[in-house]
N, C-alpha and C positions, 0 to 999 in steps of 0.2 A: 574468370578471375584466376589469379595465380595462387596455387596452394602452398602456403608457407608453414603449415602446421607440422608438428613433430609426429614421429611414428610412421610405420610403413603405409604406403599408398595402397588402397584397395580398388579393385575394379568395380565400377558401378554401372548397372543397367539403367539408363536414364530415359524413362517415359514420363518425365517429371512435369508436374505443374509448377513447382518451385524447387530450385536446387540451391542450397546454401553451402558455400565453401569458405570457411572463415579461419583466420589465423588465431592461434593461441598465444601469440607473442605480442608484446607491447614495447614501444620505444622507451629508451632511458633518457632522451634528450641528448643534445650534442656534447661531446666530451669537452671539458674545460669551460662549460658555460657558467659555472659558479664555483667558488672556492669550496673545497671539501669542508664538511662540518665535523668538528671533533665529537666523537661519540663518548657518552658516559660509560664508565666501567660497568656499572650495574644497569642492565637493560630490563628493568621490571616496571611496566606501565600500570598505574593505578587509575581506575576510571570510576567515577560516581555516576550511577544510573537511576537513582530514585527508587521507587518501590519495586519489589520483586514481582515482576509480571508473571513469572512461571508458577506462582502460588495463587493466582487469581482464579476465580470460578469454582464450580462444584461439578466434578472433582477438579483439583488443581490441574493446570495445563501440563506442566512437566514436559513440554516439548522443547527442551533446552536447545536453543540455537536455531530454531526453525520458524520463527515468527516473521511475517512479512513486514510488519510495522513495529518491530521491537528489537531487542538486543540480539546482535549477531556476534558471538565470540570467536568466529573463525574456525569452528570445528567442521562444518559441513560445506559441501559444494553442490552446485546444480549442474545439470547437463549443458545448459546454455547460461550465459551471463549477460548482464546489462552493459550497454555502452553509455557514456554520459548523455547521449542524445536519445536514449531509450530505443536503440536498436539492440541486436544481440550479437555476441561474439562467442567463441569457443569456450566451453567450460570442461566438464568431464567428457563431453562429446566433442570430437575434433571436426567432424563433418556430419551433415544430415541432408536428407532430401525428402520431399513430399512426392511420392509416386502418383498420388491422386489425392483428392480432398480427404480421403479416409485412410490412406496407406502411407506410413512413414518409415524411414530407416535412419537410425542414429549409429554412427561409428564411434566407438569409445577410444580414448587415449590408451596406448599400450604401456604397460609397466607401472601403472598406478596401483598403490596398495592402500587399504584402510589402515587406521591407526593400530588395529590389532593384528596386522600382518596379512589379513585376507586380501587376495588380489581383487581388484575391480574388474569384473567381467560382466557379460550380458546377463547371466543368471542373477547376479547380485542386484543389478539395476531393475530387472523384472520384479524381483521380490520387493524392492523398495517402492516401485510404482504401484504395485498391487496394494501395498500397505496404505497409501494415501487415498485409495479409492474404496477402502473397506468401510464397515459400519462406523458411523460417527465421524468420518473424515471431514465432513462439512460443518461440524458443530461450530457455533459461535460463542465465544466468551463474551457475554452481553455486558459485562461490567468494564470492559476495556476497549480501546480502539484497535487493539491487536486482534486480528481475526484468524481463526483456524479455517483456512480457505477450503472452498469446495474444489475438487479436482478439475483439471482442464476439460473443456467441452468435449464430450464423446469418449473420454478415457474411462474405461470400465475395469473391474478387477481382472478380467481375462484379456484385456486389450494388448498387453505387451508380451513378447515372446523372444527367446534367444535364437536368432538366425544362425549365428556362429559365436565363437568365444567373445568377440569384440563388436558384434553387430546386434542391435536391438531392433526388432520389428514391432510396430504399433499399428493395430487395426482399430480405428475409432468407430463408435456407434453413430456418430453424427459428423457431417463434413466439418473440417476444421483445419484451415491452412494457417492458423495462428498458433499452432501447437508449439513450435520452436520458441516463439516469443513468450508463451505462457509458462514454459518449463524453466524460465529464469526466475520464477517466483520462489523465494526461499522456502516456502511450504513444501515444494517438490524436491528438496535436497535429498541426495542419495545417502542412505544409511547402510552400515555394514550388515550383512546377513545375520539374523538371529539376535539383533540388538534393536533398541528403541531409544529415542531421544529423551531419556528419563532423568532421574535424579542421581544416578551413579551409585545407588545403594547395592546393586548387584551387577555382575558383568553384563547380564542381559539388559539391564536398565541404564547402562552407561552410554552416553552419547558418543558414537564412534563413526567418524566420517573420514574424508580424505583431505581436509583443509590444512592450512599451515599451522594450526594449533590443535593440540590434543586436550581433551577433558582431563582436569586434574582433581578438582574437588568442588562440591556445591554444598553450601550451608544455607538452607532455605531462610530467606529474609535477611541474611547476613552478607554472603558474598559467593561469587563463582570465580574459580581460577582455572586458567588454561595455560599450558606450557608449549613451547615451540616444538614442532616436529622436525627433527634434524634431517629426516629422510624425505621431506616434502619435495615434490617433483620439480618445482622451480627454484629449489635451494632453500635452506633453512631461513626462517624469518629473521629480521634484524633483532626483534625483541626476544628475550628469553622466556618471558611470561607476561600475562595480563591478569590483573585482579579486578573484577567488576564488583563494586561495592554497592550494596542496596541500603536504602534508608529514606528518610524524609526528603522529598525532592526539593523542598524550600531551603534545605541546608546545603545544597550542592555548591553554591558559590563560596560559602564560608569554608567548606572543606578544601577548595582550591586555594583560597587566600591564605589558609594556615599551612599549606604545604602537605596536607594529608593525602591528596590525590593530585594527579597530573592533568586530568581532563574530566569534563562533565558533559554528559549527553543523554539522549533517550528520555529527557524530561521536558515539560512544557517550556517553550521559549521565554515566556514572561518571567520565569523563575531564574533566568540566566543573565541578569544584569551584571555588567562588569563590576568587579570589586574595586573601589576607588584606590588609585595609586598603585595597583598591581600590574604585573607584566602580562596579564592574560590577553588572549585574542578571542574575539567573538567571531565564529566562523559559521557561514550559512551554506547549505547545499542549494542546488537548483530547486525552485519551488515545485513540488510534485505531490502535495497533499491537498486535496480539494475540500473546501468547506462549502456547504450548500444548505438550502431549505427544501425539504420534500413536502409536497402538498397531497393530502389524502383525498383522492377522488373516489375511493372505493369503500368508504365507510357507510354505515347505515345508522338510523336512529339519530342520536345526538351528534354523531360523527359524520353526518351526511352533508354538512354545509358546503363543503368544497366540491361536491358533485355539480354544483351550479357553475357553469362556465363564467358567468359575469363576476362572481366572487373571486374565483381563481385569477381572472384577468386583473381585477382590482388589486389583489395582493401583489402580483408580479409587478404591476406598474408603480405601486407604492414603495417598494423596497429600493433604496438607494445603496447600491453595492459599495460605492466608494466611501460613503459615510459609515457603513457597517464596518468595513475594513479599518478605517481610521480610528474607530472606537474600540474594536475588539483586538486588533493586531497592529497597533500604531508603528511598531518598530520593524516588523518583518512580513506583514501580510500584503500581498499584491492583489488589488481588486481584480476579479476575473469575470470575463464574459462567457467562459466555457465551463461546463461541469467537468471536463477533462483538462488536466493541466496543459498549458500551451506548449511546453517543451515536449510533451508526448505527441501532440497533433502536428507539430512542425508548421509548415506553411499553411496547412489546412485550417489552422486556428483562425486565420483571417476570415474564413467563411462563416464563422459562428457570430451571429448578430442578435443578441437578446433584445427585447423591447427596452428602450431607455426609461429610466425612472421619470414618472410624470404624475405628480400628485393630483393635478387638476383633471387629467384624463381619467385617473382612477375614480375620482369622485363622480365624473360624468357617467362612467360605466355603471356605477351603483345607482345613480339617479335614474337612469334609463331602465334598470332592473326593478325599480320600485322600492329600493332601500332608502328611506328618507332619514335625515338627521333629526334625532330626538332632542329634548330639552337639555340632556346631559352631554350632548355632543356625539352620542353613539347612535348609529343607524338602526332602524327597526322596520319591520314589514309585517303586517297582519298580527301585530302584538308581540312579535318575536324580535329580540335584540340580536344584532349581528356580532357574535362573540366567538372567538377562536381560542383553542388551547395550543400553546407553543411548548413542545416537549424538547428537552435538551439531551443530546446523546450521552454526555458525561460532564462532570463539573470542572473539567480542566480545559487547557488549550484555548482559552478565550471564548469558548462556546456560550457560556451564560451571558457574557457581555454582548455577544452577537445577537443572542435571543432578545435581550433587553432593548437593543438598538432597533431590531425589527419590530418589536412590540410598539415602541414609540412612533415609528414611521406609520404603522397601521392605524394607530390612534389618530394620526393627522388626517386620515380620510374617514374617520368614524367607525373603525372596527375595534371593538374591545378585545383584549387578550388576557390570558392567564398563563404565565410562564411556569412550567412544571419541570423541576430538576429531579434526578434520581433520588429516591428516598429508601432508607432501610426498611425492609419488611414488605415493601410494595412491589408491584411488577417492575421489571427493568425496562428501560426505554425500548429496547429491541423487542421485548415481549409485547409492549404496547403497539409497536409497529406491526408485529405479526398478527395481533388481534384487531388491527385497524381501529384502535381506540385512541386516536390522536387527530389533530387537524394539521398542524405544521410541525415538522421535525427538523431541528437544527443539527446537522450531521457533519462528521469529518470522515473522509474516505481517502486512504492512501492509494496512489498508483502502485501496484505490487509487482508488476512485470512489464514486459515490453509490448504487450498487446495494446494497440491504440484504443481498442474498445473495451478494455478491462472494466471500466466503470459503467459501460453501457448496460451491463448485466442488471443494474438496478431498475431498468425501465423496460425490460422485455421478459415475457413469460416463455419464450422459446428455450430449448435446451441450452444450458450454459448460463441462463439468467438466474438472478437471485430471487427466488420465489417469496422469501421473507419480506422483501421490499416491493418487488414488481407487482405482487398481487394487489397492492393498494395504490401504487403510484405508477403503474404501467402506462406507457405512452401510446398504446393501441396498435392497430394493425400496421400502420406505416412504420413505426419503430421496429416492430417485429420483423418486417420485411427487410429493412436495412440491416438489422442485427444478423440475419441469415446471410446477406450479401457480403458483409464484412468478413465473415468466416470462410468465404470462398474467394475473396479478393486475391488476385494473383501476385500482388506486390504490396509492400508495406505502405507505399504512398497511396495506393488505391484504398487500403484499409483505413488510413488516416482520413482520407476524404469522406469515406463512408461513416466513420465515427463522428466527424464534424456534422454531416447531414443528420445523423440520429440526434445529436445534441440540439440541432435547430428544431427538430420536431418536438423534443421534450420541452424546451424553454420558450419557444415562440408559438408553435402551433397548438400543442396540448396544454402548455403551461402547468406542468406538474412538478417543476423544480425551478429554483432560482439559484444561480451561482453566486457565491459571495466573494471568496478570496482563495488564492492558493498559498500554502505555507511551505517554507523550507524546513529541513531539519537543522536545528541550531545547536552549536557546540561552543563551550567555553574551554579553551585549552591553554596550558602553560606554554611559555616561550621555549621550553625545553623539548616540546613535542615536535618532531620533524617529520615531513613527508606525509602528513595526515590531510586527507581530503574528505569532507563530509559527504556521504552518499545520499542521493535523493530518495532512495528506498532504504530505510534504516536497516532492514534485515539483510541487505546486500553490502553493508559496510565492510571495507577491506582493511586488514591490519598487517599484511605481510611485509610491507615496505616501511612501516612506521618505526621510528627509533627515537631515543632520547639523547639529546646533546649534553655536553658538560655544563 
């Protein structure tokens, strides 16, 4: 491939398994393809974003600008960046190579500076990568869908080193040829030395990155303001500033209708109905947020029902994905046959074929297993009723409606259900998952980076897996083997095929999860907002080219 990136070319010794040479440039479209849009004199964008997610959890997150599935104010940048088709392109790294499955080199752009004037160099990147692998780096804020992500597979506190001023070497503890794709996760954004993505109360707690916008102010629960960085490497942004306004998500449309804001996003799509008679545009990203049902095969005592293969099979056969999507996400949900969004798997998505919904077959499976229908329509065996708890991840995004639809479908085959939503003072849904004290878990998981098997971590106990979940819904030895193979696959296409194979094991062979639908990020924007494109990963939303027309 031809190298079109900026900065001096360096000599590379290529004993590579994978070599990536990507451009940091993007096209502007053909000149004269559209009439110029008159710009407003005041370029101050106001965005309503619902509740202040940085104040969630104990202690509050305060990782301002680094959430994978949350608000991105444009302060930080990552070493690699997502393409619309979930590949990777140059970010702060202009070139990279895998010398082996455990040895990587990343060459940084020359001349980049953090907002405090500190130059971006290898030492700064090493410090930032070390920070995301430190104690508590993988903590989960269990009350929101935004996750504080675990670091990429094999990345340890001492993995990164400065080879020279602009070259970072990374030695992984586990084979991982998906590292460049995983480093597009907003959680891995590079921070200025000696700072953290905090609340701005001190210089050290001020979010300081290399992005097109600088941190200006943060009033918890009220608003977050960023201002344009005139020295940004690709030129100053079109906007002078952006104010992200926090508040009740259900009021978002009203704020737009009354002219108090110019755009609404980062809130549940069902709250973004168009305001009648207004000039607003409802905009959707590519669907890349997976909704699914997890089946607890690892529970004991009262939570051991789904250890029985026949009951899991009956549940999978009883769930009608299309009907759930139509009930819970009628305007924007696409029924999915894959746990991984199809845009991520590409052509390999065709290989995923979950069992079709078949109520009659589900009943036959339970009949053969000795579960007979009682007088009340619920099946029983040896004096025990067939009853399952359905736990909901959180009370938004249509998940309770999805759980109710699943419960109705299970009732049609004689399975009783109790739907449990999060409650104040009780264990959080993820705490229940961690304790294996649930039967079915209605979940929403965003694709957070370009790794085709990012969501595979829910089903493998191998390094890089999510032990909170995989300990109870793990798909066994076959899934673990494929998980390992994906991380040494020599190409993205091979990794996608492997991810599709793993999903097949999960949904068809082991039956520990049921895909429901994939959801887009949905925005409601004023007709004055130009050049805005909703990002499939909300934490990767770009603002540099957005502007306001007259």
